[in-house]
PyMOL CGO cylinders between C-alpha atoms (Angstrom):
from pymol import cmd
from pymol.cgo import CYLINDER

trace = [
    CYLINDER, 132.31, 82.42, 127.10, 134.65, 80.41, 129.30, 0.3, 1, 1, 1, 1, 1, 1,
    CYLINDER, 134.65, 80.41, 129.30, 136.56, 79.12, 126.24, 0.3, 1, 1, 1, 1, 1, 1,
    CYLINDER, 136.56, 79.12, 126.24, 136.94, 82.66, 124.94, 0.3, 1, 1, 1, 1, 1, 1,
    CYLINDER, 136.94, 82.66, 124.94, 138.44, 83.87, 128.23, 0.3, 1, 1, 1, 1, 1, 1,
    CYLINDER, 138.44, 83.87, 128.23, 140.85, 80.91, 128.29, 0.3, 1, 1, 1, 1, 1, 1,
    CYLINDER, 140.85, 80.91, 128.29, 141.87, 81.55, 124.68, 0.3, 1, 1, 1, 1, 1, 1,
    CYLINDER, 141.87, 81.55, 124.68, 142.47, 85.27, 125.28, 0.3, 1, 1, 1, 1, 1, 1,
    CYLINDER, 142.47, 85.27, 125.28, 144.54, 84.47, 128.37, 0.3, 1, 1, 1, 1, 1, 1,
    CYLINDER, 144.54, 84.47, 128.37, 146.63, 81.91, 126.48, 0.3, 1, 1, 1, 1, 1, 1,
    CYLINDER, 146.63, 81.91, 126.48, 147.31, 84.34, 123.60, 0.3, 1, 1, 1, 1, 1, 1,
    CYLINDER, 147.31, 84.34, 123.60, 148.26, 87.11, 126.05, 0.3, 1, 1, 1, 1, 1, 1,
    CYLINDER, 148.26, 87.11, 126.05, 150.69, 84.86, 127.95, 0.3, 1, 1, 1, 1, 1, 1,
    CYLINDER, 150.69, 84.86, 127.95, 152.24, 83.60, 124.68, 0.3, 1, 1, 1, 1, 1, 1,
    CYLINDER, 152.24, 83.60, 124.68, 152.66, 87.16, 123.41, 0.3, 1, 1, 1, 1, 1, 1,
    CYLINDER, 152.66, 87.16, 123.41, 154.36, 88.33, 126.60, 0.3, 1, 1, 1, 1, 1, 1,
    CYLINDER, 154.36, 88.33, 126.60, 156.78, 85.38, 126.60, 0.3, 1, 1, 1, 1, 1, 1,
    CYLINDER, 156.78, 85.38, 126.60, 157.74, 86.05, 122.97, 0.3, 1, 1, 1, 1, 1, 1,
    CYLINDER, 157.74, 86.05, 122.97, 158.39, 89.70, 123.75, 0.3, 1, 1, 1, 1, 1, 1,
    CYLINDER, 158.39, 89.70, 123.75, 160.73, 88.72, 126.59, 0.3, 1, 1, 1, 1, 1, 1,
    CYLINDER, 160.73, 88.72, 126.59, 162.63, 86.19, 124.44, 0.3, 1, 1, 1, 1, 1, 1,
    CYLINDER, 162.63, 86.19, 124.44, 163.09, 88.39, 121.36, 0.3, 1, 1, 1, 1, 1, 1,
    CYLINDER, 163.09, 88.39, 121.36, 166.30, 90.36, 121.30, 0.3, 1, 1, 1, 1, 1, 1,
    CYLINDER, 166.30, 90.36, 121.30, 167.59, 89.21, 124.68, 0.3, 1, 1, 1, 1, 1, 1,
    CYLINDER, 167.59, 89.21, 124.68, 171.08, 87.97, 123.75, 0.3, 1, 1, 1, 1, 1, 1,
    CYLINDER, 171.08, 87.97, 123.75, 174.01, 90.20, 124.61, 0.3, 1, 1, 1, 1, 1, 1,
    CYLINDER, 174.01, 90.20, 124.61, 177.19, 90.97, 122.67, 0.3, 1, 1, 1, 1, 1, 1,
    CYLINDER, 177.19, 90.97, 122.67, 179.35, 87.87, 122.21, 0.3, 1, 1, 1, 1, 1, 1,
    CYLINDER, 179.35, 87.87, 122.21, 176.59, 85.32, 122.94, 0.3, 1, 1, 1, 1, 1, 1,
    CYLINDER, 176.59, 85.32, 122.94, 175.77, 82.54, 120.47, 0.3, 1, 1, 1, 1, 1, 1,
    CYLINDER, 175.77, 82.54, 120.47, 172.80, 83.06, 118.12, 0.3, 1, 1, 1, 1, 1, 1,
    CYLINDER, 172.80, 83.06, 118.12, 171.08, 81.71, 115.02, 0.3, 1, 1, 1, 1, 1, 1,
    CYLINDER, 171.08, 81.71, 115.02, 169.36, 84.88, 113.73, 0.3, 1, 1, 1, 1, 1, 1,
    CYLINDER, 169.36, 84.88, 113.73, 169.46, 88.68, 114.12, 0.3, 1, 1, 1, 1, 1, 1,
    CYLINDER, 169.46, 88.68, 114.12, 166.13, 88.67, 116.00, 0.3, 1, 1, 1, 1, 1, 1,
    CYLINDER, 166.13, 88.67, 116.00, 167.77, 86.90, 118.96, 0.3, 1, 1, 1, 1, 1, 1,
    CYLINDER, 167.77, 86.90, 118.96, 170.30, 89.70, 119.51, 0.3, 1, 1, 1, 1, 1, 1,
    CYLINDER, 170.30, 89.70, 119.51, 169.72, 93.03, 121.26, 0.3, 1, 1, 1, 1, 1, 1,
    CYLINDER, 169.72, 93.03, 121.26, 168.79, 96.16, 119.28, 0.3, 1, 1, 1, 1, 1, 1,
    CYLINDER, 168.79, 96.16, 119.28, 172.25, 97.35, 118.22, 0.3, 1, 1, 1, 1, 1, 1,
    CYLINDER, 172.25, 97.35, 118.22, 173.60, 93.83, 117.52, 0.3, 1, 1, 1, 1, 1, 1,
    CYLINDER, 173.60, 93.83, 117.52, 173.40, 91.40, 114.60, 0.3, 1, 1, 1, 1, 1, 1,
    CYLINDER, 173.40, 91.40, 114.60, 174.06, 87.68, 114.34, 0.3, 1, 1, 1, 1, 1, 1,
    CYLINDER, 174.06, 87.68, 114.34, 177.29, 87.09, 112.42, 0.3, 1, 1, 1, 1, 1, 1,
    CYLINDER, 177.29, 87.09, 112.42, 178.65, 83.53, 112.04, 0.3, 1, 1, 1, 1, 1, 1,
    CYLINDER, 178.65, 83.53, 112.04, 176.65, 82.46, 115.09, 0.3, 1, 1, 1, 1, 1, 1,
    CYLINDER, 176.65, 82.46, 115.09, 177.57, 85.25, 117.54, 0.3, 1, 1, 1, 1, 1, 1,
    CYLINDER, 177.57, 85.25, 117.54, 175.89, 88.55, 118.41, 0.3, 1, 1, 1, 1, 1, 1,
    CYLINDER, 175.89, 88.55, 118.41, 178.19, 91.38, 117.24, 0.3, 1, 1, 1, 1, 1, 1,
    CYLINDER, 178.19, 91.38, 117.24, 177.80, 95.14, 116.88, 0.3, 1, 1, 1, 1, 1, 1,
    CYLINDER, 177.80, 95.14, 116.88, 175.98, 96.33, 113.77, 0.3, 1, 1, 1, 1, 1, 1,
    CYLINDER, 175.98, 96.33, 113.77, 178.19, 98.38, 111.46, 0.3, 1, 1, 1, 1, 1, 1,
    CYLINDER, 178.19, 98.38, 111.46, 176.14, 101.55, 112.03, 0.3, 1, 1, 1, 1, 1, 1,
    CYLINDER, 176.14, 101.55, 112.03, 176.68, 101.32, 115.83, 0.3, 1, 1, 1, 1, 1, 1,
    CYLINDER, 176.68, 101.32, 115.83, 180.32, 100.22, 115.72, 0.3, 1, 1, 1, 1, 1, 1,
    CYLINDER, 180.32, 100.22, 115.72, 182.25, 103.45, 116.22, 0.3, 1, 1, 1, 1, 1, 1,
    CYLINDER, 182.25, 103.45, 116.22, 186.05, 103.41, 116.23, 0.3, 1, 1, 1, 1, 1, 1,
    CYLINDER, 186.05, 103.41, 116.23, 186.60, 99.69, 115.75, 0.3, 1, 1, 1, 1, 1, 1,
    CYLINDER, 186.60, 99.69, 115.75, 188.36, 99.74, 112.39, 0.3, 1, 1, 1, 1, 1, 1,
    CYLINDER, 188.36, 99.74, 112.39, 185.39, 97.92, 110.82, 0.3, 1, 1, 1, 1, 1, 1,
    CYLINDER, 185.39, 97.92, 110.82, 186.40, 94.56, 112.28, 0.3, 1, 1, 1, 1, 1, 1,
    CYLINDER, 186.40, 94.56, 112.28, 183.08, 93.68, 113.95, 0.3, 1, 1, 1, 1, 1, 1,
    CYLINDER, 183.08, 93.68, 113.95, 181.84, 90.34, 112.68, 0.3, 1, 1, 1, 1, 1, 1,
    CYLINDER, 181.84, 90.34, 112.68, 185.13, 89.58, 110.93, 0.3, 1, 1, 1, 1, 1, 1,
    CYLINDER, 185.13, 89.58, 110.93, 186.85, 86.21, 111.50, 0.3, 1, 1, 1, 1, 1, 1,
    CYLINDER, 186.85, 86.21, 111.50, 189.54, 86.02, 114.20, 0.3, 1, 1, 1, 1, 1, 1,
    CYLINDER, 189.54, 86.02, 114.20, 191.72, 83.52, 116.03, 0.3, 1, 1, 1, 1, 1, 1,
    CYLINDER, 191.72, 83.52, 116.03, 192.27, 85.36, 119.31, 0.3, 1, 1, 1, 1, 1, 1,
    CYLINDER, 192.27, 85.36, 119.31, 191.65, 88.73, 120.99, 0.3, 1, 1, 1, 1, 1, 1,
    CYLINDER, 191.65, 88.73, 120.99, 194.79, 90.20, 119.42, 0.3, 1, 1, 1, 1, 1, 1,
    CYLINDER, 194.79, 90.20, 119.42, 193.09, 89.97, 116.00, 0.3, 1, 1, 1, 1, 1, 1,
    CYLINDER, 193.09, 89.97, 116.00, 190.32, 92.23, 117.33, 0.3, 1, 1, 1, 1, 1, 1,
    CYLINDER, 190.32, 92.23, 117.33, 192.34, 95.14, 118.71, 0.3, 1, 1, 1, 1, 1, 1,
    CYLINDER, 192.34, 95.14, 118.71, 189.99, 98.16, 118.96, 0.3, 1, 1, 1, 1, 1, 1,
    CYLINDER, 189.99, 98.16, 118.96, 187.09, 95.89, 118.03, 0.3, 1, 1, 1, 1, 1, 1,
    CYLINDER, 187.09, 95.89, 118.03, 186.05, 94.03, 121.17, 0.3, 1, 1, 1, 1, 1, 1,
    CYLINDER, 186.05, 94.03, 121.17, 186.87, 90.41, 121.86, 0.3, 1, 1, 1, 1, 1, 1,
    CYLINDER, 186.87, 90.41, 121.86, 187.23, 87.31, 119.71, 0.3, 1, 1, 1, 1, 1, 1,
    CYLINDER, 187.23, 87.31, 119.71, 184.08, 85.28, 120.52, 0.3, 1, 1, 1, 1, 1, 1,
    CYLINDER, 184.08, 85.28, 120.52, 183.06, 81.80, 119.41, 0.3, 1, 1, 1, 1, 1, 1,
    CYLINDER, 183.06, 81.80, 119.41, 179.96, 81.43, 117.27, 0.3, 1, 1, 1, 1, 1, 1,
    CYLINDER, 179.96, 81.43, 117.27, 178.44, 78.44, 115.48, 0.3, 1, 1, 1, 1, 1, 1,
    CYLINDER, 178.44, 78.44, 115.48, 180.53, 75.50, 114.35, 0.3, 1, 1, 1, 1, 1, 1,
    CYLINDER, 180.53, 75.50, 114.35, 183.59, 76.77, 116.22, 0.3, 1, 1, 1, 1, 1, 1,
    CYLINDER, 183.59, 76.77, 116.22, 183.97, 79.89, 114.05, 0.3, 1, 1, 1, 1, 1, 1,
    CYLINDER, 183.97, 79.89, 114.05, 185.28, 82.92, 115.93, 0.3, 1, 1, 1, 1, 1, 1,
    CYLINDER, 185.28, 82.92, 115.93, 184.42, 86.56, 115.16, 0.3, 1, 1, 1, 1, 1, 1,
    CYLINDER, 184.42, 86.56, 115.16, 185.23, 89.99, 116.59, 0.3, 1, 1, 1, 1, 1, 1,
    CYLINDER, 185.23, 89.99, 116.59, 182.38, 91.18, 118.83, 0.3, 1, 1, 1, 1, 1, 1,
    CYLINDER, 182.38, 91.18, 118.83, 182.84, 94.93, 118.30, 0.3, 1, 1, 1, 1, 1, 1,
    CYLINDER, 182.84, 94.93, 118.30, 183.33, 97.75, 120.83, 0.3, 1, 1, 1, 1, 1, 1,
]
cmd.load_cgo(trace, "trace")
C-alpha cells in the first residue's frame, strides 16, 4: 500500500511538471520543437514564431529568414534561432 501511494504521488508530480513545461516559450525564444512554444506559436528554424493562421497583417513573413529588423517590417522582430539562423517572429 505504501509503495502504491508513493508511485501515485510520483506520477502526479511528474505530470504536473510536464504540464508546466509544455508550451511555455514566448515569441522570439529559442526552441527545438513546436510543443515548446505557446499555443499560437510554432518553432521555425529554432525560434518560436507566430503560426500562419494567427499572423494577421504581417505580409506572410513570419518564420522567414532575415538579417535584421528592417527585413521584418510589419512582421515583428528578427530573432536568432538555432545555429545562428535568424527569422521574423511575427506580429
